[in-house]
N, C-alpha and C positions, 0 to 999 in steps of 0.2 A: 248414610249418618253413619259414623260411628256412638249408639246411644247404649242407654240400661241389658237392653231387649237383645244386645246379639250376642248368637251365642257359647260362647270360651265365662269362664268362670272370671270371677273379681279378681283374684289375687294374679290372673297371671293379663289378666290386662292393666291390675296395676305392674308388674315383674315387667311386665309389656312396656312401658309410661320410662319405665329407669332411661328403655337403650335411644329415646328419642328426642333429638335434641330440643332442648326446658321449650323457646315456645311457639313446641307442638305442641310435647305436650300438656302444657300451662292450655295451653284454647282452648282442646279435650274437653279436660276434668274445669274447664271453662261453658264448656256450653255442657257437656253436661249433669251439671250443679241446675240448670236452667239457664245462663245471661243468654240478654241479646246483646246481636250483632254489636252494638254503643259502647253497652257496659263493659264483655271482652274486650275491644279493642282501648277500650279506658282506661281498665285495671294491659294489661302486657303493652301502649302504648306507642300505641299499630293503628291506621287509618282502618277509620272503618272499611272501607275500599278490601284492606287485605283484609280482613279477617275468616269472608266465604272461604278463597287460593289459599291461607291457615289448614284451617277442617281441614280442608279437599286435601294438605301433603298431608293433615300430620297423620289423615283415615288409611292413605296410601301404606304411607313410614309402620305403621301400628300393626297396620296389616305382612306389611313386610314379613314385620316380627314373627309374627301372631299363625301362620303360613306357611310350614321350613316353602321355597322357592327350589325348582327340578335343578340340580345341575350345571345340566347341560339343554339340548335345544333340539327336537331330533331330525336338526338340521347338524346339525354339525354335533350326532353321538359319535364315539367311535375315533379319531384319532383327530377333532376335530380339525377335519379335509370337509368340503365335499367331490363327490367325482364327477364333475362335466363332459366328461368325455363316454359318461354309459347312457345312449339318449334309447335306451329300449330297440337296440337293435339296424335301428335304419343307420 
């Protein structure tokens, strides 16, 4: 879970949070402040059952902002197509 102990500077986190949808950013900030799930739910006006998924999605979205993702994966490197006709000489 995203926390103060993450190896990213506070400024980076703050900047990254501005790129997230408000609900996720607020949930992460409230969680970092030490609020429990019931308090977070009350502040955000969401069911308590939605807090954990909200934190998890928010964390994933935050990581995607902080950690650059590769443009292409290894399978589609090149022209975007894979050659299914090459079967290793078979």
